[in-house]
N, C-alpha and C positions, 0 to 999 in steps of 0.2 A: 596120841602117843606119849610115852614116857619119856622123862630127860632122867640120867644117872651123870652124877658125877663124880669123879676120880678125887679120891681123898689126898692121893699124892701131891698131884698137878693140878687139880681145878677143870681137869678137860671135862665138856660136857658132853655126853652121847645122846641123841635120841634115836629111841627104838623100843622095842616091846621086853628086849632084855640090855645086857651090857656086854661091851665088847668081852672077847677073851683077852686082849690085852688092850692095853691104852696105847693109842696110837702114838699119843706123844711121848711120855716116860716110860712106857712099857709095863706098868703095873699090871698084875693079873685081877681077873672079873671081881673077885673078890672085895678089890680095894674101894669098890665101886657103891654109891649108896642111891637112891633113889630121891629123887628131890618131888615130886610130886606123886605120893600115891594115886589122886583119884584123877591124873593126866588122861588115861586110856579109858576112864570110865562113861558110857555112852551119857549123850547130855539128854536130857527132857525136850520137849516143843518148844515150851517157853525159855528154855533156856538158849537154844538154836535161834528162836526169834530173836531173841535180846541181843544176841553177837550179830547175828545178822544186820539189824538195825543199827546199831553202831557203826560195825563197818562199811554200811551204808553213806550214814550221818558223817562217817570220817572221826567219828570220835577213838576209834582205835586204829592204828596204823602204826607200821614198824617202819624206821627209819636208819639209813645205814651212812656214818662216816665215811666218806670217798678216800678218807687219806688213809684211816687206820683202820677200819672193817668194825667199829664200834656199834654194837645195834641198840636204840632206842625204841621203846615204843611210848606211845603219843598221837594225841592230833597234830603234833606239831614240832619237828626237830628242837633238838636244846639250844641257846644262843649259843654256846661253846662247846664243844665235844670235853668231856670230863677225861679222856684219854690223853690226846693230843693236843687238846686245845683248838683246833680247827674251829673256822666259826660256822655258823649255821648255814650260810650257802653253800659248805659242802656236805651237807647229807641230801638222800636222794631218798624217796621211799622205795621201799624194798620191792614190793609186788610190779610197781613201773619200770624195773632193774634188769629184769629178765635172770641172769646167774648171778648170784652172790659180787661177784668179780672173775674180772678179765684174768686169763689164763697166758702167759708168755713161758713158752718150756718149763712149765709146771713148775713155777713161780706165781706167789699170788703179787700181782701187782696193779691192784685197784685204781690206778689211775695211769695206766698206759696210754689211756686214748685222749690224753690233753697234754700233746707235747707242746703245744704253743704255749702252755703256761712252765716250763720248762725253758725258757730261754728262745723259743720261736725255732723254725728251720731244722723239725726233726727232734728238736729237745735236747737236755744236758748227753742223755748216753747215746744219742746220735751222733753229737759234734766227739765225742770222748771217742766213739768208733772208728773214727776217720785217721787217729794215730795207730790205729791197727791195720792190716790186711781185713778185707771184706768177710764180717762174720766171726772176726776173731775176737774181739772184744766183747761182742756180747755174749759168744761162748763161755770166755773165760768170764764172765763178772755172773752169768748165771749159774755157774759152777761153786764160785763163790759163794752164792747166797745158800744154793743148795744144801752143800758142806757145812753149813753155819760159820765162814770165814770171821764175821765179824765178833760173833760170842768167843772164839775161840782166843781171835787176838786180843779182846779186852780183858780175857784173864789174865794175862802175862803181868800188863799194868796193875791192876788191879788187884794183884798178889803182892807183888815186891813193892810200892808204894808206899803201904802201911810202915811194912818190915823196913824199909828204908829210911822212914820218918823215924821209926822207934829208934833203931841204929845211931842214928844221929843224935837224938837228944840223949842215948847215953853215952856216946862217944863225948860230947859236951858237956855234960853231968861229973865223969869220973876221968876225962881226960885220958879214954883208953883209944891207943891205935889198932886195937885188933876193930872193933867197934866201930872206927872211923874208917877203914879199909871196906868194911862189910857195908857199912853208907854208902860209900863212894862207888863201889862196883853195884849196886841193886840201882843206885840212882841212874847209872850210865844206862843199865840194861831199861830201864822205864823209859829214858829217852830215846833209844834205839827203837824201842817196839811202839813209841805212839804213831810214828807215820802210818807203818802198818796195821794199827788200830784205825786211824781217821781214813785210809783208804779201802777199809772194807768197810766202815762203817758208811761210807761214801755211796758205794757199789748199793750196799743192802737199801740204803735211803730212796735211791733209783729205782732200783727193780721191787721194793715191795710197798714202798708209799708214793712211785711216779717222782718222785724229788718237789714235792710237794711240801711247802714252807708253812711251820703253825709254832706258837709258840713255844711247843715241849722241843721241836726240830731245833730249834733257834738256840732256845739252852744249850743243849746240847753240842752243838758247833763251839757255842762260848767255853763250856767249859773243856773241850776237849783240845780248842787253841791255847785257855789255860795252862791246862794239865802238859802240851806239848813243848810251850814255850817258857815258861818255869823249870821244866826236867831238864832241859839242854842250857839254861842257865846254871841250876844247880849242880848238874853233872861238870860244867865246865868251871864252876866254881871251886868243886872239889880240888881238880885235875890243876888248877892255878895254885893251889892253897891246900895243899895235901894235910898240914899240918894247922889247921884253922882249930882243930878240935882242942887242943891248948891254952886257948883265951876263952874257954868255956862260955855258957850263954850268954851271961852278961856281955860278953865281945862280939856275938854272934847274934845280936836280937833280931838284925833285918834277914840274916838267915835261914835262923829259926821259922820270923812271920813267911817266910816263900815257901818254905818246908808247908808248914800247917794250911795256908791258901793252897798248895796244890791238893794235898789229901782233900780240903773241904770240895776243890771243884771236882775231885776225881770222885766222890759221892756222890756229888749233886749231879752229874752226868750218870751215876749207876740206878739212883729214882727214879728221874725220868724214863732211864732203858726200861726198868721194871713195870712204868706203868703204861709201855708199849707193850711189853709182852706178857702180862697179867691181864692187861684192858681194867685196872683199879687204879 
């Protein structure tokens, strides 16, 4: 069977022909390229025998990371998932797994069957569900994931934060009240948006990854906490002392450092998010 790659988003389709439109980004079939021109050519008897021997001996096997869904080809799983950083113990052989993932309300939940690892007694999702009427929490959380609530929410601070840092530096360099006002307002908006980002991210972590912890998720959580805390500190700092720009950069070194660390933490979180989205 042939494999076709969307040159726009990287989605890979298996079939004799590419799809009419990419199910991920909507690109036309003309945007697909054939990954392996010989993929659907018939194998000789010798080739079939060699493949069968390798499969029988375990030399060729596919393993799936139950945290992020990454697929690894080889006789053994990797020591660590290259996408989410999960340990090799989180890999299962695909041929023994049945379906590639469990489905819960149409949302990919590869670890929905391991609630005991999410704190026991029904897991994190079950505990949160007790805060709302029966079934209400699950319905809301599934809808948030289906409608890509977290990617939508995270674009707000990701767009505003670099601008707020830029305006802050401009205000300090030139003693500009206009730049200072813009920096203050953007920083406040980042601070207000971060609780929504964290909330929707938590929902996605439970629904898409079963609430499983790995180095990638741990780093994203640390960065999210840093951005939230620093954004509120900077917003309050600006509100309490709106004329701090008059002291220039030399008089606000800690303030500038907080801004740069804030931007760096957001960048690191985005980089790890890209690993999960693009499996690279």
